[in-house]
Structures are given as structure tokens and as C-alpha cells.
C-alpha positions as CSV (number, residue, x, y, z in Angstrom):
1,M,68.1,103.9,86.8
2,T,65.4,104.6,84.1
3,D,66.1,101.2,82.5
4,K,65.7,99.3,85.7
5,K,62.4,97.6,86.3
6,T,63.0,95.8,89.6
7,F,64.6,96.9,92.8
8,D,65.8,94.2,95.3
9,Y,66.8,94.9,99.0
10,H,68.2,92.2,101.3
11,S,68.2,91.7,105.0
12,I,64.7,93.2,105.6
13,F,62.5,92.7,108.5
14,Y,58.7,92.5,108.0
15,G,56.7,94.1,110.9
16,L,57.9,92.8,114.4
17,S,59.2,89.6,113.0
18,A,62.8,88.4,113.8
19,D,63.1,86.8,110.5
20,L,65.1,88.3,107.6
21,G,63.8,88.3,104.1
22,R,64.1,89.9,100.7
23,F,62.0,93.0,99.7
24,R,61.3,93.6,95.9
25,L,59.8,96.4,94.0
26,A,58.4,95.5,90.5
27,Q,56.1,97.0,88.0
28,N,53.1,94.8,89.1
29,G,53.6,95.3,92.8
30,M,55.9,95.0,95.8
31,G,56.6,92.2,97.9
32,W,58.6,90.5,100.8
33,K,59.7,86.9,101.0
34,G,61.1,85.3,104.2
35,P,62.1,82.1,105.5
36,R,59.6,79.0,105.2
37,D,58.3,80.5,102.0
38,R,56.6,83.2,103.8
39,T,55.5,86.0,101.5
40,V,53.7,89.4,101.7
41,L,52.4,91.0,98.5
42,V,51.0,94.5,98.3
43,S,49.3,95.9,94.9
44,P,50.0,99.5,94.1
45,E,46.2,100.2,93.6
46,E,45.6,99.4,97.2
47,V,48.3,101.9,98.5
48,K,47.1,105.1,100.2
49,R,50.5,106.5,101.2
50,M,54.0,105.4,102.0
51,N,56.4,107.0,104.6
52,W,59.9,106.8,105.5
53,I,60.6,106.6,109.2
54,R,63.6,106.3,111.5
55,V,63.2,103.2,113.7
56,A,65.2,100.8,116.0
57,R,66.3,98.6,113.2
58,G,67.5,101.2,110.8
59,Y,65.0,102.8,108.5
60,E,61.4,101.6,107.9
61,L,59.3,101.7,104.7
62,R,55.8,102.1,106.0
63,V,52.9,101.3,103.6
64,T,49.3,102.4,104.5
65,L,46.6,100.8,102.4
66,K,43.3,102.4,101.6
67,D,41.4,100.1,104.1
68,N,44.0,101.5,107.0
69,V,46.0,98.2,107.1
70,I,49.7,99.0,107.6
71,H,52.7,97.0,106.3
72,K,56.0,97.7,107.9
73,F,59.3,96.8,106.3
74,D,62.4,97.5,108.6
75,G,66.1,97.3,108.1
76,F,66.7,99.7,105.2
77,K,69.9,101.9,105.2
78,N,69.9,105.8,105.0
79,D,71.5,105.5,101.6
80,D,68.6,103.5,100.2
81,F,66.2,106.6,100.6
82,E,67.0,108.2,97.2
83,E,66.6,105.1,95.3
84,L,63.4,104.1,97.0
85,R,62.1,107.5,96.4
86,D,62.8,107.6,92.7
87,A,61.6,104.0,92.2
88,L,58.2,104.4,93.9
89,K,57.7,107.6,91.6
90,L,58.8,105.7,88.6
91,L,56.9,102.6,89.0
92,Y,53.8,103.6,90.9
93,K,53.6,107.4,90.9
94,I,53.6,107.5,94.6
95,I,55.5,110.1,96.6
96,L,57.5,108.7,99.5
97,E,57.0,111.0,102.4
98,V,59.6,111.5,105.2
99,K,58.0,111.3,108.7
100,E,60.0,112.8,111.5
101,I,60.2,111.4,115.0
102,S,59.8,113.5,118.1
103,V,62.7,113.2,120.5
104,K,61.7,115.9,123.1
105,G,61.1,113.3,125.7
106,W,57.7,114.8,126.6
107,N,55.2,112.6,128.3
108,W,52.0,114.6,127.0
109,G,50.7,114.9,123.4
110,K,48.0,113.7,121.0
111,A,46.6,110.2,120.6
112,D,45.9,109.5,116.9
113,F,44.2,106.2,115.7
114,Q,45.4,105.0,112.6
115,G,44.0,101.7,111.6
116,S,45.1,99.0,114.1
117,N,47.6,101.4,115.5
118,L,47.6,104.1,118.1
119,N,50.1,106.8,117.4
120,F,51.2,109.2,120.1
121,T,52.4,112.6,118.6
122,V,54.0,115.7,120.0
123,G,54.0,118.8,118.0
124,N,52.8,116.9,114.9
125,K,55.7,114.6,115.1
126,M,55.2,110.9,116.0
127,M,56.7,109.9,119.3
128,F,55.6,106.3,119.5
129,E,52.9,103.9,118.3
130,L,51.2,101.1,119.9
131,P,50.1,98.1,117.9
132,L,46.5,97.5,119.1
133,A,46.3,94.3,117.2
134,Q,48.5,92.7,119.8
135,A,46.6,94.1,122.9
136,I,44.6,91.8,125.0
137,A,42.6,94.0,127.1
138,T,41.7,97.5,128.0
139,N,40.2,99.0,131.4
140,K,39.7,102.1,133.5
141,P,41.9,101.8,136.5
142,G,40.9,105.2,137.8
143,K,39.2,108.5,137.0
144,N,40.5,109.9,133.6
145,E,42.8,106.9,133.2
146,V,42.6,104.2,130.6
147,A,45.1,101.3,130.6
148,I,46.0,99.0,127.6
149,N,47.2,95.5,128.5
150,F,49.4,93.7,125.9
151,V,50.7,90.1,125.6
152,D,51.4,88.4,128.8
153,P,55.0,87.5,129.6
154,G,54.0,83.8,130.2
155,Q,52.9,83.6,126.5
156,P,55.5,81.6,124.4
157,A,58.1,83.8,122.7
158,P,58.5,83.8,119.0
159,D,60.8,81.0,117.4
160,G,64.4,81.9,117.7
161,I,63.9,84.4,120.5
162,N,65.2,83.8,124.1
163,P,62.5,85.3,126.3
164,K,64.9,86.2,129.2
165,E,66.9,88.4,126.7
166,V,63.8,90.4,125.5
167,D,62.1,93.5,127.0
168,E,58.3,93.3,126.2
169,L,55.7,96.0,126.8
170,M,53.3,94.7,129.4
171,D,50.9,97.6,129.6
172,C,50.6,101.4,129.0
173,T,48.3,103.8,131.1
174,F,47.1,107.1,129.6
175,Y,45.8,110.0,131.6
176,V,42.9,111.6,129.6
177,P,41.5,114.6,131.4
178,G,38.7,117.1,130.4
179,T,35.8,116.7,128.0
180,V,35.2,116.7,124.1
181,A,32.3,117.9,122.2
182,K,30.1,115.1,120.8
183,E,27.9,115.8,117.8
184,T,24.4,114.6,118.0
185,T,21.6,114.9,115.2
186,T,18.2,116.0,116.5
187,E,15.0,116.2,114.4
188,D,13.1,119.5,114.3
189,N,9.3,119.1,115.1
190,S,8.1,121.9,112.8
191,G,9.7,121.3,109.5
192,G,11.4,117.9,110.0
193,E,14.9,119.4,109.3
194,Q,17.9,118.3,111.2
195,E,20.3,120.3,113.1
196,D,23.6,119.4,115.0
197,E,23.9,120.0,118.8
198,E,27.1,119.8,120.6
199,E,27.2,117.6,123.8
200,E,30.1,117.5,126.2
201,V,31.3,113.9,127.1
202,N,34.2,112.8,129.1
203,A,37.5,112.5,127.0
204,D,38.5,109.4,128.8
205,M,35.3,107.3,128.0
206,V,35.7,108.5,124.2
207,F,39.3,107.2,124.3
208,Y,38.3,103.9,126.2
209,E,35.5,103.1,123.8
210,T,37.8,103.7,120.7
211,V,40.5,101.4,122.0
212,K,37.8,98.9,122.9
213,S,36.3,98.9,119.5
214,K,39.7,98.4,117.9
215,L,40.3,95.3,120.2
216,E,37.0,93.9,119.2
217,F,37.4,94.5,115.6
218,S,40.8,92.5,115.8
219,Q,39.1,89.7,117.5
220,M,36.2,89.4,115.1
221,T,38.4,87.6,112.6
222,T,36.7,84.5,113.9
223,E,33.1,84.1,114.9
224,N,32.3,83.3,118.5
225,I,31.1,79.8,119.2
226,V,28.8,80.6,122.1
227,Q,28.2,83.5,124.6
228,F,27.4,83.1,128.4
229,Q,25.9,86.4,129.5
230,E,26.0,87.9,133.1
231,I,28.0,85.2,134.8
232,L,28.7,86.1,138.5
233,S,32.4,86.0,139.3
234,L,33.5,85.9,142.9
235,T,37.1,86.2,142.1
236,P,37.7,88.9,140.5
237,R,34.3,90.3,141.8
238,G,31.7,91.3,139.2
239,R,29.5,90.0,136.3
240,Y,31.1,89.2,133.1
241,N,29.9,88.0,129.6
242,I,32.0,85.1,128.5
243,D,32.5,85.0,124.7
244,M,34.1,81.6,123.7
245,Y,36.1,81.3,120.2
246,Q,38.1,78.7,119.0
247,D,41.4,79.5,120.4
248,F,40.5,82.0,123.2
249,L,37.8,83.4,125.2
250,R,37.0,86.9,126.2
251,L,35.7,88.3,129.6
252,R,33.8,91.6,129.2
253,G,32.7,93.4,132.1
254,K,31.6,97.0,132.9
255,T,35.2,98.0,133.8
256,Y,37.5,95.3,132.6
257,D,37.8,93.5,129.3
258,Y,40.2,90.5,129.0
259,K,41.3,88.0,126.4
260,I,42.5,84.7,127.7
261,L,44.0,82.0,125.6
262,Y,43.0,78.4,126.1
263,S,46.7,77.5,126.3
264,N,47.0,79.6,129.4
265,I,44.1,77.6,131.2
266,V,45.9,74.9,133.1
267,Q,43.0,73.6,135.6
268,L,39.2,73.3,135.8
269,F,37.2,72.6,138.9
270,L,33.5,72.0,139.3
271,L,32.5,72.2,143.1
272,L,29.2,72.1,145.0
273,K,29.0,74.7,147.7
274,P,27.8,73.3,151.2
275,D,24.7,75.2,150.9
276,D,23.5,72.7,148.1
277,V,22.2,75.8,146.3
278,H,25.1,77.1,144.3
279,V,27.9,75.5,142.2
280,L,31.5,77.0,141.8
281,F,33.4,76.6,138.5
282,V,37.2,77.5,139.2
283,I,39.6,78.2,136.2
284,G,43.3,78.0,136.9
285,L,45.5,80.2,134.8
286,D,49.2,80.4,134.0
287,P,50.3,83.2,133.7
288,P,47.7,84.7,136.0
289,L,45.1,87.4,135.0
290,R,46.1,90.9,135.9
291,Q,44.3,93.9,137.2
292,G,46.9,96.7,137.5
293,Q,49.2,95.2,140.2
294,T,46.8,92.5,141.2
295,K,47.3,88.9,139.8
296,Y,44.5,86.4,139.7
297,P,45.8,82.8,139.3
298,F,42.3,81.5,139.6
299,L,38.9,82.8,138.4
300,V,36.0,81.6,140.4
301,F,32.4,81.7,138.8
302,Q,29.3,81.0,140.9
303,F,26.0,79.4,139.3
304,V,22.5,78.7,140.9
305,R,22.2,74.9,141.0
306,E,18.6,74.8,139.6
307,E,19.3,77.6,136.8
308,E,19.2,76.2,133.2
309,I,20.2,77.6,129.9
310,D,19.0,76.9,126.3
311,V,21.8,77.8,123.7
312,D,22.9,76.8,120.3
313,L,26.7,76.5,119.5
314,N,27.8,78.3,116.3
315,L,29.6,75.3,114.9
316,E,28.9,73.1,111.8
317,D,28.1,69.5,112.3
318,S,31.2,68.5,110.5
319,V,33.4,70.5,112.8
320,L,31.8,68.9,115.9
321,E,32.5,65.6,114.5
322,E,36.0,66.1,113.1
323,K,37.7,68.7,115.3
324,Y,35.9,68.1,118.6
325,E,35.2,64.4,118.3
326,N,31.5,64.9,119.2
327,K,32.6,66.2,122.7
328,L,30.2,69.2,122.0
329,Q,26.6,69.2,121.2
330,K,24.9,71.4,118.8
331,H,22.2,72.5,121.1
332,Y,22.1,72.3,124.9
333,D,19.1,72.6,127.3
334,A,20.7,71.8,130.8
335,P,21.7,73.4,133.9
336,T,24.2,76.5,133.2
337,Y,27.0,75.1,135.2
338,E,26.9,71.7,133.2
339,V,26.8,73.5,129.7
340,V,29.6,75.9,130.8
341,S,31.9,73.1,132.2
342,N,31.3,71.0,129.1
343,V,32.1,73.7,126.7
344,F,35.3,74.7,128.5
345,R,36.4,71.0,128.8
346,A,36.1,70.5,125.1
347,L,37.7,73.6,124.0
348,T,40.5,73.6,126.4
349,G,41.3,70.0,126.4
350,R,41.5,70.0,130.2
351,K,39.9,67.5,132.6
352,V,37.3,69.0,135.0
353,I,38.3,68.0,138.7
354,S,35.2,67.2,140.8
355,T,34.8,66.6,144.5
356,S,36.4,63.5,146.0
357,T,34.8,61.0,148.6
358,Y,35.6,63.3,151.5
359,R,32.6,64.4,153.4
360,S,32.3,66.9,156.3
361,H,30.5,66.3,159.5
362,H,27.2,67.6,158.0
363,G,27.7,65.7,154.9
364,A,29.1,68.5,152.6
365,Y,32.1,68.3,150.2
366,A,34.0,71.1,151.9
367,M,34.5,72.6,155.5
368,K,34.0,76.1,156.5
369,C,37.3,77.8,157.7
370,S,39.2,81.0,157.6
371,M,42.4,81.9,155.9
372,K,43.9,84.9,157.8
373,A,40.8,87.4,157.8
374,N,39.0,85.9,154.8
375,E,36.2,83.2,155.3
376,G,35.7,80.6,152.8
377,F,35.6,76.8,152.1
378,L,38.4,74.2,151.9
379,Y,37.7,71.3,149.5
380,P,39.8,68.3,150.1
381,L,40.0,66.8,146.6
382,E,41.6,63.5,145.4
383,K,45.0,64.9,145.0
384,S,44.9,68.3,146.1
385,L,43.0,70.7,148.5
386,L,41.7,74.0,147.3
387,F,40.4,77.1,149.3
388,I,37.9,79.4,147.7
389,P,36.8,81.9,147.0
390,K,39.4,84.5,148.2
391,P,42.2,84.2,148.1
392,P,42.1,80.9,145.9
393,T,44.7,78.7,147.4
394,F,45.8,75.4,145.6
395,I,47.5,72.8,147.8
396,P,48.9,69.7,145.9
397,I,49.0,66.6,148.1
398,N,52.6,65.6,146.8
399,E,53.9,68.9,148.2
400,I,52.9,68.7,151.6
401,G,55.5,68.0,154.3
402,V,53.5,67.9,157.6
403,V,50.1,69.0,158.8
404,T,50.0,70.5,162.4
405,F,46.8,70.7,164.3
406,S,46.5,73.3,167.1
407,R,43.9,73.7,169.9
408,V,42.5,70.1,169.6
409,G,43.8,68.5,173.0
410,Q,41.7,68.2,176.1
411,S,43.1,71.1,177.7
412,S,41.2,73.5,175.4
413,G,37.9,71.6,175.6
414,S,36.2,74.9,176.0
415,S,37.2,76.0,172.6
416,R,34.8,75.0,169.8
417,T,37.2,75.5,166.9
418,F,40.8,74.4,166.1
419,D,43.5,75.5,163.7
420,M,45.4,73.6,160.9
421,K,48.9,74.6,159.4
422,F,50.2,73.0,156.2
423,R,54.1,73.0,156.0
424,M,55.0,72.5,152.3
425,T,58.1,70.9,151.2
426,S,59.1,74.2,149.6
427,G,59.3,75.7,153.3
428,T,56.1,77.9,153.2
429,D,53.4,77.7,155.5
430,I,49.5,77.8,154.8
431,Q,47.4,78.1,157.9
432,F,43.6,77.9,158.2
433,S,41.7,78.8,161.3
434,S,38.3,78.6,163.1
435,I,37.5,75.0,161.8
436,N,34.6,73.4,163.7
437,R,35.8,70.8,166.2
438,E,33.4,68.4,164.8
439,E,35.4,68.3,161.5
440,Y,38.6,67.2,163.1
441,A,38.0,63.4,162.8
442,N,37.0,63.5,159.2
443,I,40.1,65.7,157.9
444,E,42.4,63.6,160.1
445,D,41.1,60.4,158.2
446,Y,41.4,62.2,154.9
447,L,45.2,63.0,155.6
448,K,45.8,59.6,157.0
449,Q,44.5,57.9,153.9
450,R,47.0,59.9,151.7
451,K,49.9,59.0,154.1
452,I,50.5,62.6,155.2
453,K,52.4,63.3,158.3
454,I,50.3,64.6,161.1
455,K,51.4,66.7,164.4
456,T,49.2,67.8,167.2
457,E,50.5,71.0,168.9
458,V,49.7,71.4,172.6
459,S,50.0,74.9,174.2
460,E,52.3,74.6,177.2
461,D,50.1,77.1,179.1
462,A,47.2,75.0,178.9
463,V,49.1,71.9,180.6
464,L,48.9,72.1,184.4
465,T,50.2,69.4,186.9
466,Y,48.6,68.5,190.1
467,T,51.1,70.4,192.1
468,D,50.4,73.7,190.1
469,L,46.8,73.1,190.7
470,A,47.5,72.9,194.5
471,G,49.6,75.9,194.4
472,L,46.9,77.8,192.7
473,D,44.3,76.8,195.4
474,D,46.8,78.1,198.2
475,E,47.2,81.2,196.5
476,D,43.3,81.7,196.1
477,D,43.0,81.1,199.8
478,E,45.6,83.7,200.7
479,D,43.7,86.0,198.4
480,D,40.3,85.3,199.9
481,E,41.7,85.8,203.5
482,D,43.0,89.2,202.5
483,E,39.7,90.1,200.8
484,T,38.0,89.1,204.1
485,Y,40.1,91.1,206.3
486,D,39.6,94.1,204.0
487,S,35.8,93.6,204.1
488,R,35.7,93.3,207.8
489,K,37.7,96.5,208.2
490,R,35.5,98.4,205.7
491,R,32.4,97.2,207.5
492,R,33.7,98.2,210.9
493,V,34.6,101.7,209.4
494,E,31.1,102.1,208.1
495,G,29.6,101.3,211.4
496,T,28.7,97.5,210.9
497,S,28.9,95.6,214.1
498,S,31.9,93.3,214.2
499,A,29.7,90.6,215.7
500,A,27.6,90.3,212.5
501,V,30.8,89.4,210.6
502,K,31.3,85.7,210.4
503,D,34.8,84.4,210.3
504,N,34.5,82.3,207.1
505,D,37.1,82.6,204.3
506,D,34.6,82.0,201.5
507,E,32.0,84.4,202.5
508,D,32.6,86.8,199.8
509,E,32.1,84.0,197.0
510,S,29.4,81.6,198.7
511,P,26.1,82.3,200.4
512,D,26.1,82.4,204.1
513,E,24.4,79.4,205.3
514,D,23.9,80.8,208.9
515,F,21.9,83.7,207.8
516,A,18.3,83.5,208.7
517,P,16.4,86.6,208.3
518,D,13.2,85.2,210.0
519,S,15.1,83.7,213.1
520,D,15.7,85.3,216.5
521,S,19.2,86.6,216.8
522,D,21.2,87.3,219.9
523,V,22.7,90.3,218.4
524,P,20.1,92.9,217.3
525,E,20.4,94.8,214.1
526,E,20.6,98.6,214.2
527,Y,17.2,99.1,212.7
528,D,15.7,96.8,215.3
529,S,13.4,98.3,218.0
530,E,15.4,96.2,220.4
531,A,18.7,97.6,219.2
532,Q,17.3,101.0,219.7
533,G,16.0,100.3,223.3
534,S,19.3,98.8,224.2
535,S,21.2,101.8,223.1
536,E,18.8,104.3,224.9
537,E,19.2,102.1,228.1
538,E,23.0,102.5,227.7
539,G,22.7,106.2,227.1
540,S,20.7,106.5,230.4
541,E,23.3,104.5,232.4
């Protein structure tokens, strides 16, 4: 082997790629060549260390560079170890170290950040590693917890891979208890000398900030085009900074940090709220944004209509003209909602859908209603209806089977609101309630113009015939008679004169027209002097 100057190995993978290639060691360096002339070259002067690791696809030759960039070559056989070890020592004077994998199955250990990877070790042996370069977000779902989100399942799979046959890591949550010592440098007032003091900080926050910095570093390969700061989001709730890049955007909040590809944005809406003060900008996502187990297919941002922004885009004039065809301006000085919607439209290539010709009873573009326990606004648009802000519900016109109105008949005239239920062609029902009765004529015209079938549902309990009404009157009369008899009996027991009780069926409900307190009565009351005199005369007799 001493006379050999090159070493070739076939059927070798590079990184997580599914493509097979050829790996070669030569005097001037090492390299991998795959299909479509894809090559990876590594100079021996840049190598920091090399490891031999058992992995899923055989054995791996891991090359760590001095700038902590890691190259992985998988697919080696166990018999290749001795030849590789001797070749690296002969050509580059580099020792190939064997790195053992922990197979204890423990779920607690130590997190070690190496370059763009997070290594989880147990007893100084690596159990698994996470490539943070492929992570899209990190957040803190709870106390002492840090979650790392990876590529969404809706993202297109690599060429040659069937997404239905691949298990893909979605997210991983770490529990990081306790505190760690943080060294801070202070300046002595007397002599100006510096001394180190230890300060206790939460370990989960240190872990979270470290992961976050790794994500930001991996996303800094391209400069951001523009940044919109402190934008109010109604769904999900909070304030976010929006960093716009050429192929993706970042939502950065106090708790959550997301990376959203422009290819995942499928719809854009710009809608004026009925208060004429705020403007809503709605972003439809596929796949939806996730916060733990909660999915957000729509992002709803709110802007003050009169608020303006003065901003410059970080793009050259040639790029604005060639790539974006002058759809973007170098400088903006306009209302914030206009600038944001224009930038999104140019970068995503999606049309911004605005309000239609529909007007509510009060002249607004939407009607106020409720969906279950959530109040919001229903916007009848040209080809769809959209309910916002929570939960955002999109209803395409061509998927509506029939619309049923409830509590709109004359029998429910005392009710000031009505309900509306959409029966979709898929069989699902979407119901809105507490709609002002004055909106009925406008929404009915809107649906008729789009040739949507309409039904009116009348409650059977509210429909009464003449015979039913007559029967109810008879029952009321009987009840009144019973009540009159009882009241008479009660008054007689209490000592009330029976002559003072009028034989009228409606005396409990209507005023007694025969009662005249100032007139002379043939029957004296108990408190009258005449009544007392008569009683005395009767007693003397």
C-alpha cells in the first residue's frame, strides 16, 4: 500500500443525500463526485479532525474542518476501516479516530453544539445528533422546555424519494432544568482592574439562545431585503418582526421564531375592517404554521389605516429591474399596509385578493357574526367567503352546496338576529350565528347573484294555527277561573268580606273598573267608622 497514491471507494453517500457517488483520497486532497457532476472537495490543510462512526447506512467518515463545518460520507464497509486509517496517516498525517455510539436507550444526557450540529451524548458517547441547518424554528412551549422544529412535511421531498415511504423528523423537545453559571466581567473602581463574577441564569434560556443563534447564522447566507418591526398579529396572537429574504421570510417573536418559504404561501388577502380604522392582511399557508399541536393555516396581521412607513429595500436597481420586473420600488414612503402587501405580492408571486362589491347594511365590506363562541367578521368576496380573525375560515364559492337561513320568518319577529349554515359539497357544515336581521337582504342578494341554492328553515314550534290559538285562549280562561276561585278562598280565610270580591275572571290581570275609592259604597269596609258602628249594633242585639 505504500506505493499507492490514490484510494477510490464507490457507492458512497454525501450527507443526507440519496445519491450515490465515488469518494477518492489523493495527495492533494479528498473529494466526492455524484450524479449531475456534483462534487465536494476538501483540502487537507482545512481538516481539524476525522472520525469513524457506525451509522444507519453502514459506516461514516466524518470530516470536521477548522471553521466547524462538517462533511459526512456514508456507505463505507467495516473492512474499509484499516485501509482508510493507513491512507489518511500516509497522505495527510491525520489520525482516524473511532467514535462510539451510545446504545443505552437513555433519554437524558448532555447537549453539545459542534458547528451546525447538536450532539446528544450519554456517558461521553454520542447517542444522536440534530442538523440545525435544517431546522426552521425554535420556541419555548413551557417552563424549562425548548422545542426545535424541522422541515414541514408539506415541503417537497428530494428527487427520487417517495414522501409516503419516508419517516421524517418534525420536531424535538428538550427538558432543560436548573441553572448554569454565567461569567460577567466587571471593572474595579479603585484600580481599574477586571474581575470575574459568577451569575446564575436559567439553563433552558441559555440552551434556547444558543439554538436560536445557530438558526440565525444558517439563515444569514443571504441578506434580508427588508424588515417590518413590531407587526401586530391577531392569529397567532402577538407581535412579530418580519424579515423578508429572497426565498423565505422569518417571523421573530418573543416566544416563537419561524421560517416560512414563499412557496408555502398560497393566498394573500387585504381587507378593510368595518371600523374603517384598521386594515387586515391575511396570509394563507399550505402546509400550515404549527405551534406545538396547534396548526395555523392563516396568519392575520392588523395595521392602522393611517400609519405610514419610510423604508428602503436592500436590492440593487439591476435586480429590481431584471428579477422583479420593477414590481418593487427601491424606496417606500406610504401606508404600512400598502408597503407590506406590495412586498409580499412581488416576492411570493401571489395575487392580493381584496374586497368585492358586497356591502353590508351599514355600508361595510363585512358583516359581524359569530362562529361557535368566537366573534368575528365574515367577508363575502368575489369567489369565496372568509371569516376572520379566529378561527380563520375560508369558504370557496364553488364548494358550497346549499345555504340554510334560520330564524328569519315572521313567526320570530321578536328576534333581532338570524343564523346561516353552509352545507359544503364535501358534507361538512359551517354555521354562523348572531347576524343582524338587517343584513339578511344583502347577503341573500349576494348568494343569489352567484347562483347558490338557498333554503329558509322555519321552526315548527313557532308556527301556530287559528285552532291552536283558540285552544290556548280556552286554557287561559280555565287557569284564570282557578286562580280567581283560589284568590276568593284565600281572601275569605283572611277575613275579607265576600261581598267585596267581584265575580270577574280577569280581575287578577286587569284593573278593576268598578273600584272607586271616593264613592259611597253600600258595603262598608272593616276600617270604616260605619263598619265599626254596625258591628257594635249587631253585638248589642
